[in-house]
C-alpha positions as CSV (number, residue, x, y, z in Angstrom):
1,M,-0.1,0.1,0.0
2,T,1.3,3.3,-1.1
3,E,0.8,6.7,0.9
4,Q,-1.6,7.7,-2.7
5,S,-3.5,3.9,-2.9
6,D,-3.9,4.9,1.0
7,R,-5.4,8.0,0.6
8,W,-7.5,7.1,-2.6
9,G,-9.1,4.0,-1.0
10,N,-10.5,6.0,2.1
11,D,-12.5,9.5,2.4
12,F,-10.4,11.3,-0.3
13,G,-11.2,9.0,-2.9
14,E,-14.7,8.7,-1.7
15,E,-14.8,12.6,-1.8
16,Y,-13.5,12.9,-5.2
17,T,-16.4,10.2,-6.6
18,H,-19.0,12.4,-4.8
19,R,-18.3,15.8,-6.9
20,N,-16.8,14.3,-10.1
21,P,-19.0,13.1,-13.1
22,N,-21.4,9.6,-12.2
23,T,-23.4,9.6,-15.4
24,P,-21.8,9.5,-19.1
25,D,-24.4,12.5,-19.5
26,E,-22.4,14.5,-16.9
27,M,-18.9,12.8,-18.7
28,Q,-20.0,14.1,-22.2
29,A,-21.0,17.7,-20.4
30,L,-17.9,18.2,-18.5
31,Y,-15.9,17.5,-21.9
32,R,-17.8,19.7,-23.6
33,T,-17.2,22.4,-21.8
34,R,-13.4,21.8,-20.8
35,F,-12.1,20.5,-24.0
36,G,-15.0,21.5,-26.7
37,V,-15.8,18.2,-27.5
38,E,-17.6,14.7,-26.4
39,R,-15.7,12.1,-24.8
40,T,-17.4,9.9,-27.1
41,A,-15.3,11.6,-29.8
42,M,-12.3,11.1,-28.9
43,N,-12.6,7.4,-28.2
44,E,-14.4,6.8,-31.5
45,D,-11.2,8.6,-32.9
46,F,-8.5,6.3,-31.2
47,L,-10.5,3.0,-31.0
48,G,-13.1,3.1,-33.4
49,G,-11.6,0.5,-35.6
50,L,-11.0,-2.0,-33.0
51,D,-12.9,-5.4,-32.6
52,K,-15.6,-5.0,-30.4
53,S,-15.2,-8.5,-29.2
54,M,-11.8,-7.4,-27.5
55,R,-11.2,-7.5,-24.2
56,I,-10.9,-4.2,-22.0
57,L,-9.4,-3.2,-19.1
58,E,-9.5,0.2,-17.0
59,V,-7.0,0.5,-14.2
60,G,-8.8,3.0,-11.7
61,C,-12.0,3.2,-13.2
62,N,-13.4,4.7,-10.3
63,V,-17.5,4.3,-10.7
64,G,-16.9,3.1,-14.3
65,T,-18.3,6.1,-16.5
66,Q,-15.9,5.5,-19.3
67,L,-16.4,2.3,-19.3
68,N,-20.1,3.1,-19.8
69,L,-19.4,5.2,-23.2
70,L,-17.2,2.1,-23.8
71,S,-20.3,-0.2,-24.1
72,R,-22.5,2.8,-25.7
73,M,-20.0,2.4,-28.7
74,G,-20.4,-1.4,-28.8
75,F,-18.0,-2.9,-26.8
76,E,-18.7,-6.3,-25.4
77,N,-16.0,-6.9,-22.8
78,L,-15.4,-4.4,-20.2
79,Y,-13.0,-4.7,-17.0
80,G,-12.5,-2.5,-14.5
81,I,-10.1,-2.4,-11.1
82,E,-10.8,0.3,-8.0
83,I,-9.5,1.0,-5.5
84,N,-12.5,3.1,-3.1
85,P,-15.1,0.9,-2.0
86,V,-17.3,3.4,-2.8
87,A,-16.5,4.1,-6.1
88,I,-17.4,0.7,-6.4
89,E,-20.4,0.0,-5.0
90,R,-21.3,2.8,-7.1
91,S,-20.0,1.6,-10.4
92,H,-22.3,-2.0,-10.0
93,E,-25.3,0.7,-9.6
94,V,-24.9,2.7,-12.4
95,N,-23.2,0.1,-14.7
96,K,-26.2,-3.0,-14.2
97,G,-27.3,-4.6,-17.0
98,L,-23.6,-3.7,-19.5
99,P,-21.0,-5.7,-19.9
100,I,-19.0,-4.0,-17.1
101,Q,-17.1,-5.7,-14.6
102,V,-15.7,-3.6,-11.4
103,V,-13.7,-5.6,-9.0
104,C,-11.2,-4.2,-6.0
105,A,-7.5,-4.0,-7.1
106,N,-4.1,-2.1,-6.6
107,A,-2.7,-0.9,-10.0
108,L,0.7,-2.3,-8.8
109,G,-1.3,-5.7,-8.7
110,I,-3.8,-6.4,-11.4
111,P,-5.3,-9.9,-10.4
112,F,-5.4,-11.0,-14.3
113,N,-2.9,-13.2,-16.4
114,D,-0.3,-11.7,-18.3
115,G,-1.7,-10.6,-21.6
116,Y,-5.2,-11.5,-20.4
117,F,-6.3,-8.3,-21.9
118,D,-6.3,-7.0,-26.1
119,L,-6.2,-3.0,-24.6
120,V,-5.3,-2.1,-21.1
121,Y,-5.7,2.2,-20.0
122,T,-5.8,4.4,-17.9
123,S,-7.8,8.2,-17.6
124,G,-6.6,10.6,-15.5
125,V,-5.0,8.1,-13.7
126,L,-1.2,7.7,-14.0
127,I,-1.1,11.5,-12.7
128,H,-1.7,10.4,-9.0
129,I,0.6,7.6,-9.3
130,S,4.1,9.0,-7.5
131,P,7.4,8.8,-9.7
132,P,9.0,5.8,-7.7
133,D,5.3,3.7,-8.5
134,I,5.1,4.5,-12.2
135,A,7.1,2.2,-13.5
136,G,5.9,-0.7,-11.6
137,V,2.3,0.3,-12.7
138,M,3.3,0.6,-15.9
139,R,5.1,-2.7,-16.2
140,E,1.8,-4.0,-14.4
141,M,-0.6,-2.6,-17.3
142,A,2.0,-3.9,-20.4
143,R,1.9,-7.2,-18.4
144,C,-1.8,-7.7,-18.9
145,S,-2.2,-6.5,-22.2
146,S,-1.6,-8.5,-25.1
147,R,-1.9,-5.8,-27.4
148,H,-2.6,-2.3,-26.9
149,I,-1.9,0.5,-24.2
150,W,-4.1,3.5,-24.1
151,G,-4.3,6.7,-22.1
152,F,-5.7,10.0,-21.1
153,E,-3.4,12.4,-18.8
154,Y,-2.0,15.7,-17.5
155,Y,0.9,16.7,-20.0
156,T,4.0,18.3,-20.1
157,P,7.1,17.7,-22.6
158,E,9.9,18.0,-20.0
159,G,10.3,16.8,-16.8
160,H,7.8,15.2,-14.2
161,I,6.5,17.9,-12.3
162,E,4.7,17.8,-9.1
163,I,1.0,19.8,-9.1
164,P,-0.5,21.0,-6.2
165,Y,-3.9,18.6,-5.7
166,R,-6.6,20.0,-3.6
167,G,-4.4,21.5,-0.6
168,H,-2.4,18.3,-0.7
169,S,1.5,17.7,-1.6
170,N,2.3,14.3,-3.3
171,M,-0.5,13.2,-4.9
172,L,-0.6,14.8,-8.7
173,W,2.2,14.7,-11.3
174,K,2.5,15.6,-14.9
175,T,4.7,14.5,-17.8
176,D,4.5,12.7,-21.0
177,F,3.2,9.5,-20.3
178,A,3.4,8.4,-23.3
179,R,6.9,8.2,-23.9
180,L,7.5,7.3,-20.4
181,F,5.9,4.2,-21.7
182,E,7.8,3.6,-24.4
183,R,10.9,3.7,-22.0
184,T,10.0,1.6,-18.8
185,C,7.6,-0.8,-21.5
186,P,10.0,-0.7,-24.4
187,E,7.9,-3.7,-26.6
188,F,5.3,-1.4,-26.3
189,K,5.8,1.7,-29.5
190,L,3.8,5.1,-29.7
191,V,1.1,4.6,-32.8
192,R,-0.8,7.9,-32.2
193,E,-1.2,11.0,-30.0
194,T,-3.4,13.8,-30.1
195,F,-3.3,16.8,-26.9
196,H,-6.1,18.9,-25.5
197,P,-5.8,21.9,-24.0
198,Y,-8.2,23.6,-21.4
199,S,-10.4,26.2,-22.6
200,E,-10.0,27.7,-19.1
201,D,-6.3,27.5,-19.1
202,P,-4.7,26.9,-22.6
203,E,-1.1,26.0,-20.7
204,L,-3.3,22.7,-18.9
205,V,-3.1,20.1,-21.5
206,D,-4.1,16.6,-21.9
207,Q,-2.7,13.6,-24.2
208,M,-4.6,11.4,-25.3
209,Y,-2.2,8.1,-26.6
210,L,-2.1,4.6,-27.7
211,L,0.5,2.5,-27.7
212,D,0.8,-1.1,-29.6
213,K,2.9,-4.2,-29.2
214,E,5.8,-5.2,-31.5
215,G,5.7,-8.4,-32.6
């Protein structure tokens, strides 16, 4: 258990769950306001041509809103791991009847076999992993993926920079996660990336990226 996972698994993570979008429509509205484009459009841009029967895992899925959006795209085998029990309970409510399974697990110990998934991804999660732990999380994601790594995270082209987060230190960082993935897991190579500045602060940018496994 790390300092970050302990916080996210307790009241800090529960507060995050309550203040953030809990439904697909809320997430769509947030993305329209923040980036001028809906999350489904970003997803379609990167994943629209992939086999809808492929197995997909989200690491740090919270209530599974992004998994819900992927289900709406037609993906049939969706999994998530999440560390906060309140978020997991909520995920079972909002995704009832959908092909989504969410289990309690830590990103440093993903409870699935090597190569079990076709695609493993994060959305705003690697930014909350401390620099000493990030390589371990990336290697776990790579271990479980037979084909693709996908991500959407805060971006900066230089360094691994800490950002204060709601009055807390040691809880939020930004870097070039795509290239950090390439350095950490060289069997995966970057094939696509896009950049999305925030409308309220254009100097703050998110990066969406897709890496494919060679061979």
